[in-house]
N, C-alpha and C positions, 0 to 999 in steps of 0.2 A: 504493499499500499504505500509506503513512503517512498520505494523508489519511482510509483506511477507519479504520485503528487509531486516529485521533484522533477519528473520528466515533461510533466504539463505544464508548470512554471517556467522551465524553462522553453519550451515550444511557445507557449501566450508571449514569453516577453520578446522574443526574439521577432516573432509577427507584430506586435504590436509598435518594436522601432523598426522594422522595416516599411511598414504601415506609415510611420512618422519621417520616415527618409524619403518615401515617396510625397507625402505632403509638402517637407520640404522644395522638391523638385518645383512646385507651381511657384514658388518665388521667383527663379529662373522663367518661370512661366508669364507671370506678371510683368516683368521685366521686360520679355522680350516684346509682348502686346503692348505694352504701353509704348514701347520706344519705335513701334512699327506704326502706330497712331497720331502719333506727333509729330510735329515739324522737323525736318534736320536740327535747326538751330537750339534744339530743345533736349536734345538726344543722351548727349553725357550727362544732362543734369536730373535728368528723370530715372536713368540707370542708378546713379549717387543716391538717391533717394530710396530707388527702391534695396541698395545694397548695405544702407545704412540704417532704414527702417528693421531690417530685420535683427543688426545686431542691439539695436536699440530693444526691439521687442523680446528675445530671449534674456538681456540681461535685468531690466524693467519687473518679467514674468519672474525670475529666479527670485529677485529682492523682495519682491511685493506682490507681484499678481497672482502668482501660484498660490500663495496661503492667504490671499483673500476670497477667492476663490473656491478653495477645498478646503484648506486649514482648519479654521475657525466657523464655521458656516451653522445655525442654529436652524433645525427644521424648520419650515415656513418664515422663515425671517426675510427680512430686507436689506437690514443693514449687517454686512457679515462683521466679525470679529477681526481685527487688526493683528496681524501676523508678517513674520517674514520668512525668505529661506523655503526649503521644500521638503524639510525634514529629515528623520532618518531611513534608510533604508531598510529593507526587509531581511530579518536573519533568518536561516535556514530551520534553524528551533521554530520561530512564528509564522512559517509556510508551512512546517508540517503539521504545528498546534493547529494549524485554523482545519485543518482537512480538505485541502482544497479551493475555500473560500478566497485566499489571497493566490490570485492567481498570475498575478506579473507583478513584475519590478515597481518599484516606486519612481525611482531614477525612468524606467520607460514611460510613465506616465507623465511626468513634466514635459519628456520630450515631446512625445504626441500632439499633448495642450499647447505646449509653446508656438510650434508650425502653425496651430488655428489662429493663436493673437497676431501671427505675423500676417496672415491671409486678409484677416479683416482690418490689419493698417495698410495693406495693399492695395484695397478698394478704394482708399482716401488718394491715395497718389495721383492715380489714374485722372482721377473728378477734377481735381485741383491744376492740372499740369496747365504748362507755359505760362504762367502769370504768377506764382506762388513763389516767395522766398524759399532757399532751401533750409534755410536754420530755424524759419518760426515752423514750416514743417514738421522739423527733426523736434523741435519745442514741443508741438504736440504731438507728437508721436509717444513721447516718455510719460503723457500721462493719460492719453489714450489704451496704452498699452500695459502702464503700471497700474491702473484705479478704475477708468470708464470701463474698459470691457469685461475685466473679473469681476466688478461688483455684479452688474446685469450677469454675466454666465453664473455669479452663488446663487442666484434667484434660481435657478432650474438644474442646470449640471450639478451645483454644489448642494443641491438640497434645499434650498432656500423657499421664498412664497410663491412662484410660478411652477415648482414641482408640487407643492401643495394644492395648487389649484388646480393640478392636471393637464396643465399645457405640456405640449408634445412635440419634441424638435430633437429626432435622431441625433444627427449630425451637424446641425448648423444652418439650416436654412433662414431661422430668425437670427440665433443667439452670433452668429459669424457673419454672416451675409448683410444681412439686415440693418444690423450694428455699426458695420462699417459702413454700409450707404447712407444711414442716416447721419453719421459722422461727417460722411462727406458731403452730404446736402448742405450742412451747415456752416461747412468751408467755403462751399460755391456759394451760397447764399452772401455770405460777408463780404467774401472777394470779389463778387461780379465778373462779369464776362470778358473775356478776352477782346482785345482792343481790335477794332474791326468785324465782330463778330455779326454784328446788329449793324442794320443802317438806319440812316435818320426814320426809313419811313417804316421802321422795324420789321422788313424783311432778315430773312436771316441767311449768311452767305457759308458756302460752306468750304470746311478751311481740309483738305484732305491730308492724311498722315504720310509721311516720307517714305515708308517702308513696308509694303502689303505684305512680300514673303517673311517679313521678321514676323508681323501681329498674326501671319496663318500660322508661322512657327510656335510663336507662345501660346494660341490656342490649343493647339495641340500637344503642348507640355502640359499646361492645365486639364486637359483632357484625361490624359495619362496617370498626374497627378492626383488626381479625384476618385480614383479607383484606391487609393490611401486613404484620401478623406472620408470617404463613405464605408468603405469596405473595414477601417481601421476601430471605426465607431461600434463595430459588433463587438469588442472588446476583447474576444477571444476567437480560438481556432481549435481548439486539443480536443474535442470531441465530434460525434457524427452531425449531431443537429447545429451546432455551431459552423462547422465545416460547411455545410450544407449550406446555412444562411449567409454565411461570408460569400459563396456563390453566386446566391442571390441577388446580395448588392452590388457585386459587382457587373452583372449583366443588367441589370433594372437600373444602374447608373449610367450604361454605356447608353442602353435603347433610348433613355429619356435624351440624352446628348444628343442623338440622332433625329430624334424627333423633333428637336429644336430646330436642328438646321433646318429638315427641311419644310417646316411649317414657316419659319422666316423669310426662308426664298421665296417660299409662294405668296407670301403678306407681300413683300417688297417686291415683286412681279406685278400683283393686282396694284400697289399704289405708286410705284416710280415705274414700271413698265420694262423695268431692268433688276437681272439679278444679282445684289448687291452683295460684293464680298463681305464688308465690314457688317452688314446685318446677317449673314450667313455666321459669321465669326461668334457675333453676338447670342446669336441663337444658339449656339451649341453650347456655351455658357449658361442663358436661360435655361435650357435643357437640364444641366445639371444641376442647379442651384432650386432647379423647381422639383425635383428627387429628392434632394437632399436632407429634408425635414422628416423623412420617410421613405428610404431606399427596400427597405426590407420588407411591408406588408404587402408591397402592389402586385399585381399578375404582370407577365414582362407586357403585354398587351397594352394594360392601364398606364405602366412607365412610359410606354409609347406616348401615348395621348397626354400624360402630364406635361413630359415634354413639349409637346406641340404644344400647349395651349400656351403656356409659358415663351414659345417661338415669335409665336403669334404679340404676344402681350409686351415683350420685348421692343420689338419693333412701333408697336403703335405708341408705345411709352417714351420712346426715344423721339418721336417726333411731337409726339405731346408737349414733353418739356421743351425742346426746341421753340415751340411757340410760346413756350410762357418766358421765354427768354434765359431757361437755366442751362447755363453753358458747360454740358459736359463733354470732354472730349474726346472719351473711350466709351462713353454710355455707361459708365458703373453703376450709376443712381438707380437706373431703370432694371440693367441686369442682376444687381444684389439686392437692390429694395424693394421695388415695383413686382418684380419676380420671386423675390424671397417673400411677401406676403403671400402670391399666390402657393408659394410651396408649402408654407403652413398651412395654409387652407384647404390644400390637395391632401392633406394627411387624413383627412375627413372622411374622403374616399373609400379609404382600404382599410383604416386603422379604428377599429369598435372603440378601442380605449380612450378616444380621442372626443372630444365635447367641442361643439363652438363657441360658448362662452370662454372655457380655456384658452382656445386659440385665439380668440379677439382679445382676450385680458391681457394674453402674451405679447398680443405686436402691438398693443397699445402702451404695455409696459416698457418693453427693449425700446422702441422707437423713441419713446417720450422720452425716457431718462438720457437717451444717446445722444439725441438731438438737442435737448436744453443742455447737458453737460459741457457738448462739445460746442453750442455757438457761445457759453461761457468765456469757456476756454480761447474760440475764437477769436472773443473781443477782446480780451486782456490782450492776446498777443499782439491785434492790430493796433491799439492805444499803446503800446509800450515798445515793442520792437519793429513793430510794422509785419502785414503782412505780405503786401504786395509789391514786386518791383515796379521802378519807376515806367512810365510810356518809353521811353529812350532806350532803357536796360530790354524791354519786351519787343522790339522791335530788332533790336539786335539779337538777339537770343539770350536764353537764362545759360548756355553754356560757356559763355563768354563772361555774361556779369557773374552769375554764382559759380563757375568752375574753374574758369581761365582757361578753357581748351574746346577745342569743337571734337563733336565725334565724325565727323566727315570733313577732314582740312583740306583733302585732296578738292575737294569742290569748291574752296573758295577763291576766289581773286585774288592775287598778289597785287 
């Protein structure tokens, strides 16, 4: 029996670490996607943001975030107890004494959770691209990853108030994606649109990205990493039922993305008369976000439908936000926010334990907290260090003003 417990512990810990590494691979996915969808003169700066935010997320979650989210949460509470660090590792004696109830390393749990934090912050990066000061963004990342995200995460995954209310979010359509989108929306509203995006008559001007192959590569990397995002959230692999569940999650995740691509392409064709690549890419991500709240319960066929609805919604949302003059260069608010809400509601289609009231309550709580807290932090940054580059710096490009180099120097005239 003891040998079996140790073997299962080793298998599940290794599985958890591999899934975490897959989610970590989403970081370059976001970096490539965003670098492809911004103009060439802003490429180095947005890559710098993506590298730096990942490092900041790991450090802040180590010292503050993990303990806030999981360390001292009273059942049903809104305010988690303050703590620091990630605690002691499980000893062999403790694992054996648990009889298999402790089935993965505490360090593997931190590693898996921290890459989710970085994902939420990456969502903000794309939405505020091309006009935000680098250091203002990184200052916000400190607060977001160390405090704003972990507090709302404690309400559900930490066993707090939303868990007690019956809110269901398997892998984070709301806890990760909608949270990141709410913070992004607050930043975009405080920041304003890019110069030249909207004409005096209110018309919207297209500002195409510099590198569609890079954006496409980034989307495929995110698609690949999402198998860890959703598959790892099963938390266990070492018995037949759990192994089958992980396989089901992988299949449903993939099919939802496929449904999102097809639906977004068809919607774009109906609206614009063309097969818009950027909409297809966002459709894939929308399908993935749609299924993330519950990738286990639906049938494979229902997963396609869930993804397709997400694909339609993301196109309509991108167009709608643009008409409202909410300038989001990569469509992050639509993909992760609007579709994140749909993903949480789609749980009701297949999960009998979820309730409409519980889902709506969770949406309101997570979005409300994240948006208000983020708006306050953005406001403080705006009136202290400033959050927007000057008009001249924006015209020249943030690569030069913020990083002092260019991503594509060979294309610059001497």
